[in-house]
C-alpha positions as a LaTeX table, in Angstrom:
\begin{tabular}{lrrr}
\hline
Residue & $x$ (\AA) & $y$ (\AA) & $z$ (\AA) \\
\hline
Unk1 & 233.80 & 129.58 & 187.49 \\
Unk2 & 234.42 & 129.57 & 183.74 \\
Unk3 & 232.10 & 131.18 & 181.22 \\
Unk4 & 230.87 & 127.83 & 179.91 \\
Unk5 & 230.01 & 126.66 & 183.42 \\
Unk6 & 228.15 & 129.92 & 184.10 \\
Unk7 & 226.10 & 129.42 & 180.96 \\
Unk8 & 225.37 & 125.83 & 181.96 \\
Unk9 & 223.88 & 126.99 & 185.25 \\
Unk10 & 221.78 & 129.58 & 183.43 \\
Unk11 & 220.48 & 126.99 & 180.98 \\
Unk12 & 219.65 & 124.56 & 183.78 \\
Unk13 & 217.28 & 127.15 & 185.26 \\
Unk14 & 215.26 & 127.05 & 182.05 \\
Unk15 & 215.63 & 123.57 & 180.61 \\
Unk16 & 216.82 & 121.08 & 183.26 \\
Unk17 & 217.44 & 120.80 & 186.98 \\
Unk18 & 220.39 & 118.45 & 187.36 \\
Unk19 & 219.46 & 115.53 & 189.68 \\
Unk20 & 221.73 & 114.11 & 192.26 \\
Unk21 & 223.76 & 111.02 & 191.47 \\
Unk22 & 221.56 & 108.93 & 193.79 \\
Unk23 & 218.45 & 109.61 & 191.63 \\
Unk24 & 219.90 & 108.49 & 188.31 \\
Unk25 & 217.14 & 105.89 & 188.01 \\
Unk26 & 214.52 & 108.68 & 187.85 \\
Unk27 & 216.07 & 111.03 & 185.24 \\
Unk28 & 219.08 & 111.60 & 182.97 \\
Unk29 & 221.39 & 114.64 & 183.30 \\
Unk30 & 222.19 & 116.27 & 179.92 \\
Unk31 & 225.03 & 118.79 & 179.51 \\
Unk32 & 224.72 & 121.44 & 176.78 \\
Unk33 & 226.96 & 120.70 & 173.84 \\
Unk34 & 229.83 & 123.06 & 172.95 \\
Unk35 & 227.86 & 124.32 & 169.98 \\
Unk36 & 224.98 & 125.28 & 172.24 \\
Unk37 & 227.37 & 127.01 & 174.61 \\
Unk38 & 228.80 & 129.04 & 171.73 \\
Unk39 & 225.27 & 130.10 & 170.74 \\
Unk40 & 224.65 & 131.37 & 174.24 \\
Unk41 & 227.95 & 133.22 & 174.18 \\
Unk42 & 226.93 & 134.82 & 170.90 \\
Unk43 & 223.65 & 136.03 & 172.45 \\
Unk44 & 221.22 & 133.33 & 171.18 \\
Unk45 & 219.04 & 131.31 & 173.65 \\
Unk46 & 219.05 & 127.57 & 173.96 \\
Unk47 & 215.84 & 125.83 & 172.75 \\
Unk48 & 213.27 & 125.60 & 175.52 \\
Unk49 & 211.53 & 122.50 & 174.09 \\
Unk50 & 214.06 & 119.67 & 174.11 \\
Unk51 & 213.58 & 116.03 & 173.20 \\
Unk52 & 211.83 & 113.71 & 175.71 \\
Unk53 & 213.82 & 111.10 & 177.58 \\
Unk54 & 212.13 & 107.86 & 178.71 \\
Unk55 & 213.12 & 106.81 & 182.21 \\
Unk56 & 211.72 & 104.20 & 184.61 \\
Unk57 & 209.00 & 105.53 & 186.95 \\
Unk58 & 206.92 & 103.39 & 189.38 \\
Unk59 & 207.47 & 100.31 & 187.29 \\
Unk60 & 206.36 & 101.88 & 183.98 \\
Unk61 & 208.08 & 103.98 & 181.30 \\
Unk62 & 206.90 & 107.58 & 181.06 \\
Unk63 & 208.19 & 110.50 & 179.00 \\
Unk64 & 209.89 & 113.18 & 181.05 \\
Unk65 & 210.60 & 116.67 & 179.78 \\
Unk66 & 214.02 & 118.15 & 180.34 \\
Unk67 & 212.40 & 120.75 & 182.55 \\
Unk68 & 211.77 & 117.97 & 185.11 \\
Unk69 & 207.97 & 117.94 & 184.64 \\
Unk70 & 205.98 & 114.81 & 183.67 \\
Unk71 & 203.79 & 115.18 & 180.62 \\
Unk72 & 200.33 & 113.65 & 180.88 \\
Unk73 & 199.44 & 111.34 & 178.02 \\
Unk74 & 196.04 & 110.63 & 176.56 \\
Unk75 & 195.24 & 106.99 & 175.74 \\
Unk76 & 195.35 & 106.12 & 172.08 \\
Unk77 & 192.19 & 104.92 & 170.30 \\
Unk78 & 191.27 & 101.27 & 170.78 \\
Unk79 & 192.10 & 98.83 & 173.58 \\
Unk80 & 195.80 & 98.46 & 174.11 \\
Unk81 & 196.56 & 101.30 & 171.69 \\
Unk82 & 199.68 & 103.46 & 172.18 \\
Unk83 & 199.47 & 106.58 & 174.31 \\
Unk84 & 199.97 & 109.91 & 172.56 \\
Unk85 & 200.56 & 113.35 & 174.04 \\
Unk86 & 197.71 & 115.84 & 173.74 \\
Unk87 & 198.21 & 119.39 & 172.51 \\
Unk88 & 200.44 & 121.31 & 174.90 \\
Unk89 & 199.49 & 124.65 & 176.46 \\
Unk90 & 201.79 & 126.94 & 178.43 \\
Unk91 & 201.60 & 126.77 & 182.20 \\
Unk92 & 199.86 & 129.73 & 183.87 \\
Unk93 & 203.17 & 130.96 & 185.35 \\
Unk94 & 204.73 & 131.20 & 181.87 \\
Unk95 & 207.54 & 128.81 & 182.75 \\
Unk96 & 207.13 & 126.94 & 179.48 \\
Unk97 & 206.39 & 123.55 & 181.06 \\
Unk98 & 203.81 & 121.65 & 179.00 \\
Unk99 & 200.70 & 119.73 & 180.13 \\
Unk100 & 198.26 & 118.11 & 177.76 \\
Unk101 & 195.30 & 120.41 & 177.08 \\
Unk102 & 192.15 & 119.49 & 179.06 \\
Unk103 & 193.86 & 116.56 & 180.79 \\
Unk104 & 194.83 & 118.03 & 184.16 \\
Unk105 & 191.73 & 116.73 & 185.97 \\
Unk106 & 191.92 & 113.41 & 184.10 \\
Unk107 & 195.56 & 113.06 & 185.18 \\
Unk108 & 194.64 & 113.53 & 188.82 \\
Unk109 & 191.88 & 110.93 & 188.54 \\
Unk110 & 194.26 & 108.57 & 186.75 \\
Unk111 & 196.91 & 108.97 & 189.44 \\
Unk112 & 194.36 & 108.30 & 192.17 \\
Unk113 & 193.17 & 105.14 & 190.44 \\
Unk114 & 196.77 & 104.00 & 189.95 \\
Unk115 & 197.61 & 104.59 & 193.60 \\
Unk116 & 194.55 & 102.95 & 195.15 \\
Unk117 & 193.95 & 100.29 & 192.54 \\
Unk118 & 190.18 & 100.73 & 193.03 \\
Unk119 & 187.53 & 100.93 & 190.37 \\
Unk120 & 183.86 & 101.86 & 190.47 \\
Unk121 & 181.73 & 98.68 & 190.61 \\
Unk122 & 179.58 & 97.94 & 187.62 \\
Unk123 & 175.89 & 98.62 & 188.28 \\
Unk124 & 173.83 & 95.53 & 188.97 \\
Unk125 & 170.25 & 94.92 & 187.90 \\
Unk126 & 168.33 & 93.10 & 190.60 \\
Unk127 & 165.08 & 93.15 & 188.64 \\
Unk128 & 163.66 & 90.14 & 186.81 \\
Unk129 & 164.90 & 89.33 & 183.34 \\
Unk130 & 162.44 & 90.42 & 180.63 \\
Unk131 & 162.55 & 86.86 & 179.27 \\
Unk132 & 161.75 & 85.29 & 182.65 \\
Unk133 & 158.12 & 84.10 & 182.52 \\
Unk134 & 157.92 & 83.91 & 186.34 \\
Unk135 & 156.04 & 81.26 & 188.31 \\
Unk136 & 153.10 & 79.53 & 186.64 \\
Unk137 & 149.62 & 80.61 & 187.71 \\
Unk138 & 147.75 & 78.18 & 189.98 \\
Unk139 & 145.44 & 75.70 & 188.30 \\
Unk140 & 141.84 & 76.87 & 188.59 \\
Unk141 & 138.57 & 74.97 & 188.92 \\
Unk142 & 137.67 & 76.12 & 185.40 \\
Unk143 & 140.95 & 74.68 & 184.06 \\
Unk144 & 140.26 & 71.25 & 185.51 \\
Unk145 & 136.57 & 71.18 & 184.58 \\
Unk146 & 137.42 & 72.05 & 180.99 \\
Unk147 & 139.91 & 69.15 & 180.91 \\
Unk148 & 137.28 & 66.61 & 182.09 \\
Unk149 & 134.44 & 67.97 & 180.02 \\
Unk150 & 133.91 & 64.67 & 178.20 \\
Unk151 & 133.98 & 61.08 & 179.42 \\
Unk152 & 135.57 & 57.88 & 178.21 \\
Unk153 & 134.15 & 55.27 & 180.64 \\
Unk154 & 136.60 & 52.88 & 182.31 \\
Unk155 & 134.03 & 51.30 & 184.62 \\
Unk156 & 131.85 & 48.46 & 183.32 \\
Unk157 & 128.73 & 50.16 & 184.59 \\
Unk158 & 127.48 & 53.08 & 186.65 \\
Unk159 & 127.41 & 53.88 & 190.35 \\
Unk160 & 124.70 & 55.20 & 192.64 \\
Unk161 & 125.22 & 58.44 & 194.56 \\
Unk162 & 123.23 & 57.13 & 197.55 \\
Unk163 & 121.54 & 53.88 & 198.47 \\
Unk164 & 118.19 & 53.48 & 196.80 \\
Unk165 & 119.06 & 55.96 & 194.02 \\
Unk166 & 119.42 & 55.14 & 190.31 \\
Unk167 & 122.89 & 54.30 & 189.03 \\
Unk168 & 123.94 & 57.30 & 186.93 \\
Unk169 & 127.64 & 57.91 & 187.58 \\
Unk170 & 130.34 & 56.34 & 185.38 \\
Unk171 & 134.05 & 56.35 & 186.18 \\
Unk172 & 135.86 & 58.05 & 183.29 \\
Unk173 & 139.51 & 57.87 & 182.37 \\
Unk174 & 142.38 & 59.43 & 180.45 \\
Unk175 & 145.99 & 58.39 & 180.15 \\
Unk176 & 146.86 & 60.42 & 183.28 \\
Unk177 & 143.82 & 60.15 & 185.55 \\
Unk178 & 140.44 & 58.66 & 186.39 \\
Unk179 & 137.54 & 60.89 & 187.40 \\
Unk180 & 133.84 & 60.97 & 188.25 \\
Unk181 & 131.19 & 63.62 & 188.93 \\
Unk182 & 128.90 & 63.00 & 191.86 \\
Unk183 & 127.68 & 64.28 & 195.22 \\
Unk184 & 129.69 & 64.44 & 198.45 \\
Unk185 & 128.83 & 62.46 & 201.55 \\
Unk186 & 130.95 & 63.06 & 204.65 \\
Unk187 & 133.30 & 60.27 & 205.74 \\
Unk188 & 134.08 & 60.83 & 209.43 \\
Unk189 & 135.81 & 57.49 & 209.96 \\
Unk190 & 139.28 & 57.03 & 211.43 \\
Unk191 & 140.86 & 58.38 & 214.58 \\
Unk192 & 138.20 & 59.90 & 216.85 \\
Unk193 & 138.24 & 63.64 & 217.34 \\
Unk194 & 136.04 & 66.49 & 218.41 \\
Unk195 & 133.92 & 66.43 & 215.25 \\
Unk196 & 134.27 & 62.80 & 214.18 \\
Unk197 & 133.35 & 60.18 & 216.77 \\
Unk198 & 130.61 & 57.71 & 217.63 \\
Unk199 & 128.49 & 60.44 & 219.19 \\
Unk200 & 128.54 & 62.76 & 216.17 \\
Unk201 & 128.31 & 60.10 & 213.44 \\
Unk202 & 125.90 & 57.13 & 213.77 \\
Unk203 & 127.90 & 55.26 & 211.11 \\
Unk204 & 131.31 & 56.03 & 212.64 \\
Unk205 & 134.13 & 53.51 & 212.26 \\
Unk206 & 137.47 & 53.91 & 214.02 \\
Unk207 & 139.36 & 52.36 & 211.10 \\
Unk208 & 140.16 & 53.40 & 207.53 \\
Unk209 & 141.09 & 51.18 & 204.58 \\
Unk210 & 144.54 & 52.80 & 204.45 \\
Unk211 & 146.66 & 53.71 & 207.49 \\
Unk212 & 149.21 & 56.43 & 208.09 \\
Unk213 & 152.94 & 55.81 & 208.50 \\
Unk214 & 152.71 & 54.84 & 212.18 \\
Unk215 & 150.04 & 52.21 & 211.50 \\
Unk216 & 147.19 & 54.20 & 212.99 \\
Unk217 & 143.98 & 55.05 & 211.15 \\
Unk218 & 143.76 & 58.37 & 209.30 \\
Unk219 & 142.20 & 61.44 & 210.86 \\
Unk220 & 139.19 & 62.61 & 208.86 \\
Unk221 & 139.26 & 65.91 & 210.71 \\
Unk222 & 142.87 & 66.74 & 209.77 \\
Unk223 & 143.55 & 65.04 & 206.43 \\
Unk224 & 141.68 & 65.79 & 203.21 \\
Unk225 & 141.05 & 62.41 & 201.58 \\
Unk226 & 138.60 & 60.88 & 199.10 \\
Unk227 & 136.81 & 57.55 & 199.22 \\
Unk228 & 136.86 & 55.12 & 196.28 \\
Unk229 & 134.36 & 52.26 & 195.85 \\
Unk230 & 135.59 & 48.87 & 197.05 \\
Unk231 & 136.87 & 46.69 & 194.18 \\
Unk232 & 134.14 & 44.85 & 192.31 \\
Unk233 & 133.18 & 43.55 & 188.88 \\
Unk234 & 131.89 & 47.04 & 188.20 \\
Unk235 & 135.33 & 48.66 & 188.59 \\
Unk236 & 138.56 & 47.86 & 190.38 \\
Unk237 & 140.55 & 51.00 & 191.12 \\
Unk238 & 143.76 & 48.98 & 191.51 \\
Unk239 & 143.75 & 48.11 & 187.81 \\
Unk240 & 143.93 & 51.80 & 186.91 \\
Unk241 & 146.99 & 52.92 & 188.86 \\
Unk242 & 145.04 & 53.97 & 191.98 \\
Unk243 & 145.96 & 52.95 & 195.54 \\
Unk244 & 146.06 & 54.32 & 199.06 \\
Unk245 & 147.93 & 57.65 & 199.02 \\
Unk246 & 147.21 & 58.41 & 195.35 \\
Unk247 & 146.88 & 62.15 & 194.78 \\
Unk248 & 143.46 & 63.60 & 193.97 \\
Unk249 & 142.07 & 66.99 & 192.96 \\
Unk250 & 138.52 & 67.69 & 194.16 \\
Unk251 & 136.60 & 70.52 & 192.47 \\
Unk252 & 133.47 & 72.21 & 193.76 \\
Unk253 & 132.19 & 75.41 & 192.17 \\
Unk254 & 135.25 & 77.68 & 191.92 \\
Unk255 & 137.37 & 75.85 & 194.50 \\
Unk256 & 140.05 & 73.17 & 194.16 \\
Unk257 & 141.26 & 70.99 & 197.04 \\
Unk258 & 144.11 & 68.49 & 196.85 \\
Unk259 & 143.71 & 65.26 & 198.77 \\
Unk260 & 144.78 & 61.61 & 198.84 \\
Unk261 & 142.90 & 58.35 & 198.45 \\
Unk262 & 142.31 & 57.41 & 202.10 \\
Unk263 & 139.38 & 55.01 & 202.40 \\
Unk264 & 137.06 & 52.70 & 200.50 \\
Unk265 & 133.26 & 52.67 & 200.53 \\
Unk266 & 130.42 & 50.44 & 199.35 \\
Unk267 & 131.07 & 48.58 & 196.09 \\
Unk268 & 128.10 & 50.19 & 194.30 \\
Unk269 & 128.11 & 53.77 & 195.68 \\
Unk270 & 130.42 & 56.65 & 194.77 \\
Unk271 & 130.87 & 60.25 & 195.97 \\
Unk272 & 132.38 & 60.58 & 199.44 \\
Unk273 & 135.25 & 62.49 & 201.11 \\
Unk274 & 136.62 & 63.30 & 204.55 \\
Unk275 & 135.50 & 65.99 & 206.97 \\
Unk276 & 138.67 & 68.01 & 206.19 \\
Unk277 & 138.17 & 67.73 & 202.42 \\
Unk278 & 134.62 & 69.06 & 202.65 \\
Unk279 & 135.73 & 71.94 & 204.85 \\
Unk280 & 138.43 & 73.11 & 202.42 \\
Unk281 & 135.82 & 73.29 & 199.63 \\
Unk282 & 133.32 & 75.27 & 201.68 \\
Unk283 & 130.95 & 72.31 & 201.98 \\
Unk284 & 129.21 & 71.67 & 205.31 \\
Unk285 & 131.37 & 68.91 & 206.91 \\
Unk286 & 128.82 & 67.75 & 209.48 \\
Unk287 & 128.56 & 63.93 & 209.19 \\
Unk288 & 124.80 & 63.97 & 209.92 \\
Unk289 & 123.51 & 66.92 & 207.93 \\
Unk290 & 126.46 & 68.06 & 205.80 \\
Unk291 & 127.65 & 67.28 & 202.30 \\
Unk292 & 126.15 & 68.36 & 198.98 \\
Unk293 & 123.81 & 66.46 & 196.61 \\
Unk294 & 125.72 & 67.22 & 193.40 \\
Unk295 & 128.35 & 69.33 & 191.63 \\
Unk296 & 131.54 & 67.69 & 192.92 \\
Unk297 & 134.25 & 66.41 & 190.53 \\
Unk298 & 136.84 & 63.91 & 191.77 \\
Unk299 & 140.08 & 63.52 & 189.76 \\
Unk300 & 142.59 & 60.88 & 190.86 \\
Unk301 & 146.01 & 60.94 & 189.21 \\
Unk302 & 147.25 & 57.52 & 188.13 \\
Unk303 & 150.47 & 56.03 & 189.53 \\
Unk304 & 150.92 & 58.87 & 192.02 \\
Unk305 & 151.46 & 58.53 & 195.74 \\
Unk306 & 152.19 & 60.67 & 198.77 \\
Unk307 & 154.61 & 59.22 & 201.34 \\
Unk308 & 153.91 & 59.37 & 204.20 \\
Unk309 & 150.24 & 59.21 & 203.37 \\
Unk310 & 149.28 & 61.71 & 206.09 \\
Unk311 & 151.56 & 64.47 & 204.73 \\
Unk312 & 148.95 & 67.05 & 203.81 \\
Unk313 & 151.45 & 69.64 & 202.58 \\
Unk314 & 153.07 & 67.12 & 200.24 \\
Unk315 & 149.66 & 66.23 & 198.82 \\
Unk316 & 148.95 & 69.88 & 198.07 \\
Unk317 & 152.35 & 70.50 & 196.47 \\
Unk318 & 152.31 & 67.40 & 194.33 \\
Unk319 & 148.63 & 67.82 & 193.54 \\
Unk320 & 149.23 & 71.28 & 192.12 \\
Unk321 & 152.06 & 69.98 & 189.93 \\
Unk322 & 150.08 & 66.98 & 188.68 \\
Unk323 & 147.04 & 69.15 & 188.02 \\
Unk324 & 149.17 & 71.52 & 185.93 \\
Unk325 & 150.57 & 68.62 & 183.91 \\
Unk326 & 147.08 & 67.20 & 183.48 \\
Unk327 & 145.64 & 70.50 & 182.24 \\
Unk328 & 148.55 & 71.09 & 179.86 \\
Unk329 & 148.54 & 67.55 & 178.44 \\
Unk330 & 146.56 & 66.41 & 175.43 \\
Unk331 & 145.30 & 62.86 & 174.94 \\
\hline
\end{tabular}
């Protein structure tokens, strides 16, 4: 072995480990120049920090030191900015290989992310948005009573609460509804049941003015409904957007019940509702002794209708919506 070759082997132990020919794609073999060899012969050492050589590695270009070690880069400022090497510190074994200061743990984390391709999921906030007002509060009895505090009469006269009593009750109206304030008599007419039949009600009738979807009479025991006076020269409900199945809100004290128009009564008397309607309001529903002499407000929403008429849940859902619109509206 010649002297130059011996020096080359010595230098390779410090600066570069020559790769095999089959790994040329991973690194580049550099031979010391003749000038460098002469310096070694004269007793001077070759430089230990040589220029970086960029070679392909895992599909990306990375700087590789001539000592065969990869230098970790820190990302430049700003998205997409160039990477720059951090300040180098000697390896603990004194070999002179350089790794960016404070980046060893970051390099390991970066390599793991590159290998697995996984990223920590962004935290999600399942709570309500501060700007979300949430569902509207239910309409209260006080809300509805405040809305019908006054009266613009739409009837041509007044109704009696009971036969033989003075006529004192007008039918009032707004753009959205008609309403009246009266007593509540119990209407037990319709399909016979345990509480409503000829034995329990001396005025029982097996029919109702409006029928359910199968053609049968309504059930007073099961369906909350209100009774409107039969059409007359005093007032004709049909001329004010009211018909069988129209949605109604019935208010008594602090309770609200949603019902439908289900029957008609005498042409000069007002203030009557079904067994089920009375029960939902806490009024005694007995057809003989039940009812209440005053304090009931009936509000029927114009041009509304529940189909099928016997759908109690639909009446409640639509009644709540119409009541909210009625309370929020302004004539």
